[in-house]
C-alpha positions in Angstrom: -21.6 -112.4 53.1 -18.7 -113.8 55.2 -18.7 -116.7 57.6 -19.0 -115.7 61.2 -18.9 -117.5 64.6 -21.1 -115.4 66.7 -23.4 -118.2 67.9 -26.3 -116.1 66.7 -28.6 -117.7 64.1 -28.4 -116.6 60.5 -31.9 -115.3 60.7 -31.2 -113.2 63.7 -27.9 -111.9 62.3 -29.8 -110.8 59.2 -32.4 -109.0 61.3 -29.7 -107.4 63.3 -27.7 -106.3 60.2 -30.9 -104.8 58.7 -31.6 -102.8 61.9 -28.0 -101.7 62.3 -28.0 -100.7 58.6 -31.0 -98.4 59.3 -29.1 -97.0 62.3 -26.0 -96.5 60.2 -28.0 -94.7 57.5 -29.7 -92.4 60.1 -26.3 -91.7 61.7 -24.5 -91.0 58.4 -27.3 -88.7 57.2 -27.2 -86.9 60.6 -23.4 -86.7 60.3 -23.7 -85.1 56.8 -26.4 -82.7 57.9 -24.5 -81.6 61.1 -21.3 -81.1 59.0 -23.4 -79.0 56.5 -24.7 -76.8 59.3 -21.3 -76.5 60.8 -20.1 -75.0 57.5 -23.1 -72.8 57.0 -24.3 -71.5 60.3 -24.5 -67.7 60.7 -25.6 -65.2 63.2 -24.7 -63.9 66.7 -24.1 -67.4 68.2 -21.9 -68.5 65.2 -18.7 -69.5 67.1 -20.5 -71.5 69.8 -22.8 -73.3 67.3 -19.9 -73.9 64.8 -17.9 -75.6 67.6 -20.9 -77.6 68.9 -21.8 -78.9 65.5 -18.1 -79.9 64.9 -18.0 -81.8 68.2 -21.2 -83.6 67.2 -20.2 -84.5 63.7 -16.8 -85.7 64.9 -18.6 -88.1 67.4 -20.9 -89.3 64.6 -17.9 -90.0 62.3 -16.6 -92.4 64.9 -20.0 -93.9 65.6 -20.7 -94.7 61.9 -17.5 -96.7 61.8 -18.4 -98.7 64.9 -21.9 -99.5 63.5 -20.6 -100.5 60.1 -18.0 -102.8 61.7 -20.7 -104.4 63.9 -22.6 -105.2 60.8 -19.5 -106.8 59.3 -18.9 -108.8 62.5 -22.3 -110.2 62.1 -21.3 -111.5 58.6 -23.1 -108.9 56.5 -22.1 -106.0 54.3 -22.6 -102.5 55.5 -24.4 -100.1 53.2 -22.0 -97.4 52.0 -23.6 -95.3 49.3 -25.8 -92.2 49.4 -28.4 -94.2 47.4 -28.5 -96.9 50.1 -28.5 -94.4 52.9 -31.4 -92.4 51.4 -33.4 -95.6 51.1 -32.8 -96.7 54.6 -32.7 -93.5 56.6 -35.5 -91.9 58.6 -33.4 -88.8 59.0 -33.9 -86.6 56.0 -31.3 -84.5 54.2 -31.4 -80.7 54.3 -30.6 -79.0 51.0 -31.6 -75.5 52.1 -29.7 -73.2 54.4 -32.0 -72.6 57.4 -31.3 -70.0 60.1 -29.5 -71.1 63.2 -32.6 -71.7 65.3 -34.1 -73.9 62.6 -30.8 -75.8 62.4 -30.8 -76.4 66.2 -34.5 -77.5 66.1 -34.0 -79.8 63.1 -30.8 -81.4 64.5 -32.4 -82.0 67.9 -35.4 -83.7 66.2 -33.0 -85.8 64.1 -31.2 -86.9 67.3 -34.6 -88.2 68.5 -35.2 -89.9 65.2 -31.9 -91.8 65.5 -32.7 -92.8 69.1 -36.0 -94.3 67.9 -34.3 -96.3 65.3 -31.7 -97.6 67.7 -34.3 -98.5 70.3 -35.8 -100.9 67.7 -32.3 -102.5 67.2 -32.0 -103.0 70.9 -35.2 -105.0 70.9 -33.9 -107.1 68.1 -30.6 -107.6 69.8 -32.3 -108.7 73.0 -34.4 -111.2 71.1 -31.3 -112.5 69.4 -29.3 -112.6 72.7 -26.7 -110.2 71.2 -25.3 -108.1 74.0 -22.6 -106.6 71.7 -25.1 -104.9 69.4 -27.3 -104.0 72.3 -24.4 -102.3 74.1 -23.4 -100.4 71.0 -26.9 -99.1 70.6 -27.3 -98.2 74.3 -24.0 -96.2 74.2 -25.1 -94.4 71.1 -28.5 -93.6 72.5 -26.8 -92.0 75.5 -24.7 -89.8 73.1 -27.7 -88.9 71.0 -29.9 -88.0 74.0 -27.0 -85.8 75.4 -26.6 -84.1 72.0 -30.3 -83.4 71.7 -30.3 -81.9 75.1 -27.3 -79.6 74.2 -29.0 -78.5 71.0 -32.3 -77.8 72.8 -30.4 -75.8 75.5 -29.6 -73.2 72.7 -33.3 -72.9 71.9 -34.4 -72.0 75.5 
């Protein structure tokens, strides 16, 4: 763990890093699943879904970097292995090849799962008086809620 000058207590930085690590694990697992579905989607809506999934996994790739860097700014190490992500994540991997409707449903539910994880981090950030972590989670929640809406629109 590196020294940091955030004016946030060591105890609060640890709590924040733990919460952000769960958000990172959820985001990375969702990134991997979305990329998997991008590669393997089939059916009449193939092109639209292929493009939608690509847009969403590209957004997630940037987000996971931001979350990991925030953990580092708080003086902690970011998890970075599949083993760590599997232990921390609420989002579950998909090893099967579901049909496109199941992909949409699963990804939209996973977006909601990530939002729930991030809402917990916001509470921790508010208690720690850490507007940087709070702002990061608020902006990510906005992205995940929009992504969930777009996914669900294909199910209507």
